[in-house]
C-alpha positions in Angstrom: -9.8 -4.0 0.3 -6.1 -4.1 -0.7 -4.1 -7.2 0.1 -0.5 -6.7 1.2 1.3 -9.9 0.4 4.9 -10.9 1.5 5.2 -13.2 -1.5 7.9 -15.9 -1.2 9.6 -16.4 -4.5 10.6 -20.0 -3.7 7.1 -20.9 -5.1 6.7 -18.9 -8.3 3.7 -20.9 -9.4 1.8 -18.9 -6.7 1.5 -16.1 -9.3 1.1 -18.3 -12.3 -2.2 -18.1 -14.3 -3.6 -19.8 -17.3 -6.1 -17.5 -19.0 -7.5 -20.3 -21.1 -8.3 -22.6 -18.2 -12.1 -22.4 -17.5 -11.8 -23.5 -13.9 -10.3 -20.0 -13.1 -13.3 -18.2 -14.7 -15.7 -16.4 -12.4 -19.3 -17.8 -12.6 -20.8 -14.4 -12.0 -19.2 -12.6 -14.9 -16.8 -12.9 -17.9 -13.9 -11.6 -15.7 -11.1 -14.0 -15.1 -10.1 -14.3 -11.4 -6.8 -15.5 -10.3 -6.2 -13.7 -7.0 -7.0 -16.9 -5.2 -3.8 -18.4 -6.6 -1.6 -15.9 -4.6 -0.2 -17.5 -1.5 0.8 -15.5 1.5 3.7 -17.0 3.4 4.9 -16.0 6.8 7.5 -15.7 8.1 9.9 -14.9 5.2 13.3 -13.3 5.7 12.9 -9.6 5.3 15.4 -9.2 2.5 13.6 -12.0 0.5 10.2 -10.4 0.7 8.5 -8.8 -2.3 6.0 -6.2 -1.5 3.3 -6.9 -4.1 -0.2 -5.5 -3.7 -3.2 -7.2 -5.2 -6.5 -5.3 -5.3 -9.4 -7.8 -4.6 -12.1 -5.2 -5.2 -11.3 -4.7 -8.8 -13.2 -6.8 -11.4 -9.9 -7.4 -13.1 -6.9 -8.4 -10.8 -4.5 -5.6 -10.3 -0.8 -6.1 -9.4 1.5 -3.4 -8.1 4.7 -3.2 -6.2 6.6 -0.6 -4.2 9.4 -0.5 -6.8 9.9 -1.5 -10.3 12.4 -4.3 -9.6 9.9 -6.1 -7.4 7.3 -5.8 -10.2 9.7 -7.2 -12.8 10.6 -10.1 -10.5 7.0 -10.9 -9.7 5.9 -11.0 -13.3 8.9 -13.1 -14.4 8.3 -15.6 -11.7 4.6 -15.6 -12.6 5.4 -16.8 -16.2 8.5 -18.9 -15.5 6.5 -22.1 -14.8 5.4 -22.0 -18.4 8.8 -23.1 -19.5 8.2 -26.5 -17.8 4.5 -26.9 -18.7 4.8 -26.1 -22.5 6.1 -29.4 -23.7 5.3 -29.5 -27.4 8.2 -28.4 -29.6 6.2 -25.9 -31.5 4.0 -24.6 -28.7 4.0 -21.0 -27.6 2.6 -19.2 -24.6 1.8 -15.8 -25.9 1.2 -12.8 -23.7 -0.3 -9.5 -25.0 0.9 -6.4 -23.1 -1.0 -3.2 -23.9 -0.9 0.3 -22.5 -0.8 3.9 -23.5 2.3 5.6 -24.9 4.7 6.4 -22.1 3.3 3.7 -19.8 6.5 1.6 -20.0 5.4 -1.4 -22.1 8.7 -1.9 -23.9 10.8 -1.6 -20.8 8.6 -3.9 -18.8 8.4 -6.5 -21.5 12.2 -6.6 -22.0 13.0 -6.6 -18.3 10.5 -9.5 -17.6 11.9 -11.5 -20.6 15.4 -10.9 -19.4 14.5 -12.3 -15.9 12.7 -15.3 -17.3 15.7 -16.2 -19.4 18.0 -15.8 -16.4 15.8 -18.0 -14.3 15.8 -20.6 -17.0 19.6 -20.4 -17.4 20.1 -20.9 -13.7 17.8 -23.8 -13.7 19.4 -25.5 -16.7 22.9 -24.8 -15.6 22.3 -27.2 -12.7 22.1 -29.9 -15.3 24.8 -28.7 -17.7 27.2 -26.1 -16.5 29.2 -26.0 -19.8 26.6 -25.2 -22.5 24.6 -22.0 -22.2 20.9 -22.9 -22.7 19.0 -21.0 -25.4 16.6 -18.3 -24.4 13.1 -19.4 -23.7 11.4 -16.0 -23.8 11.4 -13.2 -26.3 9.7 -9.8 -26.9 7.7 -9.2 -30.1 7.1 -5.4 -30.5 4.0 -4.2 -32.3 6.1 -1.2 -33.6 7.4 -3.5 -36.4 3.9 -3.4 -37.9 3.8 0.3 -38.5 2.8 1.2 -42.0 5.8 2.4 -44.1 6.3 6.1 -44.6 5.6 5.4 -48.3 2.3 3.9 -47.5 1.4 7.0 -45.5 2.5 9.1 -48.5 0.0 7.2 -50.7 -3.0 8.0 -48.5 -5.6 10.5 -49.4 -4.3 13.0 -46.9 -0.6 12.3 -46.4 0.0 15.3 -44.2 -2.7 14.1 -41.8 -1.4 10.5 -42.0 2.1 11.5 -40.9 0.7 13.8 -38.2 -1.4 11.0 -36.8 1.3 8.3 -37.1 0.8 6.0 -34.1 -3.0 6.0 -34.4 -4.5 2.5 -35.0 -5.1 3.1 -38.7 -1.4 3.8 -39.2 -0.5 0.1 -38.3 -1.1 -3.1 -40.2 -3.0 -5.3 -37.8 -3.8 -8.0 -40.4 -0.1 -8.6 -40.9 0.5 -8.9 -37.1 -2.4 -11.3 -36.9 -0.9 -13.4 -39.7 2.5 -13.5 -37.9 0.9 -14.6 -34.6 -1.1 -17.3 -36.4 2.1 -18.6 -37.9 3.8 -18.7 -34.5 0.8 -20.7 -33.2 0.8 -23.2 -36.1 4.5 -23.5 -36.9 6.2 -22.5 -33.7 8.8 -20.2 -35.3 9.1 -17.4 -37.8 10.7 -14.0 -38.6 8.9 -10.8 -37.6 9.8 -7.1 -38.3 11.3 -4.6 -35.9 11.1 -0.8 -36.2 13.9 1.6 -36.9 12.9 4.8 -35.1 15.8 6.7 -36.7 14.6 5.9 -40.2 10.9 5.7 -39.3 10.2 2.4 -41.0 9.9 -1.3 -40.1 13.0 -3.5 -40.5 11.9 -6.7 -42.2 12.7 -10.1 -40.7 14.8 -8.6 -38.0 13.5 -10.7 -35.1 13.5 -14.5 -35.2 11.2 -16.3 -32.9 12.6 -19.9 -32.6 11.1 -23.2 -31.5 13.0 -22.8 -28.3 11.1 -19.6 -27.4 8.2 -20.9 -25.3 7.1 -17.5 -24.0 6.4 -14.6 -26.3 5.5 -11.2 -24.9 3.8 -9.1 -27.6 3.8 -5.4 -26.5 2.0 -2.6 -28.2 -0.7 0.1 -27.8 -3.7 -1.5 -29.4 -3.5 -5.2 -28.6 -6.7 -5.2 -26.6 -8.9 -3.2 -28.9 -12.2 -4.8 -29.9 -12.5 -3.4 -33.5 -11.6 -5.4 -36.6 -8.4 -7.4 -36.8 -7.4 -6.1 -33.3 -10.1 -8.2 -31.8 -8.8 -11.3 -33.6 -5.3 -10.5 -32.4 -6.5 -10.2 -28.8 -8.2 -13.6 -29.0 -4.8 -15.3 -29.7 -3.2 -14.3 -26.4 -3.0 -16.8 -23.5 -2.8 -13.8 -21.2 -3.7 -10.2 -21.7 -1.9 -7.6 -19.6 -2.5 -3.9 -19.4 0.0 -1.6 -17.9 -1.8 1.3 -16.2 -0.4 4.8 -15.7 -2.1 8.2 -15.0 -2.5 9.8 -18.5 -0.8 13.1 -17.5 2.2 11.2 -16.2 2.4 9.2 -19.4 2.2 12.3 -21.5 5.0 13.9 -19.6 7.2 10.9 -20.4 6.2 11.2 -24.1 7.0 14.9 -24.1 10.5 14.2 -22.8 10.8 11.5 -25.5 9.8 13.8 -28.3 12.2 16.5 -27.1 15.0 14.0 -26.8 14.6 13.2 -30.5 15.1 16.8 -31.5 11.5 18.2 -31.6 11.1 21.7 -30.1 9.0 21.9 -26.9 6.2 23.6 -28.8 6.1 20.9 -31.6 6.3 18.2 -29.0 3.3 19.6 -27.0 1.3 20.0 -30.2 1.9 16.4 -31.2 0.8 15.2 -27.7 -2.5 17.1 -27.8 -3.2 16.3 -31.5 -2.1 12.6 -31.5 -0.6 11.0 -28.4 -3.3 12.0 -25.9 -6.3 11.0 -28.1 -4.5 7.7 -28.8 -3.9 7.1 -25.1 -7.6 7.8 -24.2 -8.6 5.2 -26.8 -6.1 2.7 -25.4 -7.2 3.2 -21.8 -10.7 2.2 -22.7 -9.4 -1.3 -23.7 -8.2 -1.9 -20.1 -11.4 -3.7 -19.4 -10.4 -6.5 -21.8 -7.3 -7.4 -19.7 -6.8 -10.4 -17.5 -4.3 -8.5 -15.4 -3.8 -4.8 -14.8 -0.2 -3.8 -13.9 0.2 -0.5 -12.0 3.2 1.3 -13.5 5.8 2.6 -11.1 8.7 5.0 -11.3 11.4 3.1 -13.3 14.2 4.9 -11.5 12.9 4.4 -7.9 13.5 1.3 -5.8 14.1 2.4 -2.3 14.9 0.0 0.4 11.8 -1.0 2.3 
């Protein structure tokens, strides 16, 4: 059964979930169920309705929308109540967002964070209209934890290492784990970004401050169960997986490769040799998510 919900955004807590709260755990399995928190409200003015679908037959809750703007808005208003409930100065609510290359992780994370900060700003401006409040949400990309090109050069088979760059073993998950533990214990810290032009991390390029209450960590392998990746996954308060048909995702990656100067033949070879195998591995980790997000066309948002 698929539930069609005209969700009223006047009550964003209707989509709020707490992955660590045992009262939301299913007694019949390890799955975490939160569909019951979604409230259906009628009537709602047509132009204020968000058409959000929630699949109740799935073991893991699935959220999808008719257009990407509705999806961003639903996810932002799902997390926005955290800004009021996280009261400790150094506390963080950390969301892990995983998905295959081309699924839209970076775009979704940045758009959701932008909307959370906008909601917070609108809320805070009612109290103080002069001073702009600091942002309360930030994106932490896993890309900053790529191994350096020099580290790949030092491997036993440098040619293979560069050809497979983007595979799990070409990242430094132990360093990411250390950064996340620091944010948990201290509430702030510097993390690296990634310069795609140079092909290397940029040290201390992102500062997660005490004011950032929501951190969305986005990356391919955040929900894997092997080694340090499993420890990373255990840190998240919520685990999201953005789902997209693998052929559609690879078409997006193909366009991305060509846009960076690769010939079509080289781009296609890289997809078959590296990107598709990585995507197949990543898709197996979907079962570890608390929420599956159905990806939609980023450029389509037709009037309903």
